[in-house]
N, C-alpha and C positions, 0 to 999 in steps of 0.2 A: 504494500500500500504506500504510494508516494505521499510525502509530507511536504506541503508548500511552505518551506522555511521562509522564503521572502515575504509571503503574505502574512505569516504569523509574526515575523519580527518587525514589520513596518510600524505598527503602533508604538512599540517601545523606542524604535529609532526616531520616530517623529517627535516623541515626547522629549528625547534626549537632545536632538540636534535641530529640531524645527521642521515643519511640514515642507516648506519650500526647499530646504537643503536635501531632504530625502527624495522629493519629487525630481529635482534636477539631477541628482546622482543616479537615481533609478533610470531616468531617461538616457543619461550618458552610458550607463551599463547596457541598456537595451540597444542603443545605436552601435556600440562596439560589437555586441553579439551578432547584430545583423550584417556588419561589414567584414567581420573576420573571415567568413567563407569566401569572400572575394579575394582575399590576400593569400589563402592557402590553396596551392594548386591541386592537391588531392581532393579537396572538397568541391572544387569547381567542376570536376569530372563526374560527380554523382548524378545518376539519371534516375528520375522517378517514373515508374511505370504505372500509369493511371488506368490501364485497360485490364489489369489483373493477370496479365500474362507473365510467365516466369521465363 
């Protein structure tokens, strides 16, 4: 069972550092996570088969 650590820790982080800081940091982490596959050649070659064929 996966545990959403980020969602569970957000209220505590917002109380400690402020809502705006947590939101901006979270947005930055999300942007980096979306851009990393563009920089790693092995991830650029992954193909997604949407027809269910193997």
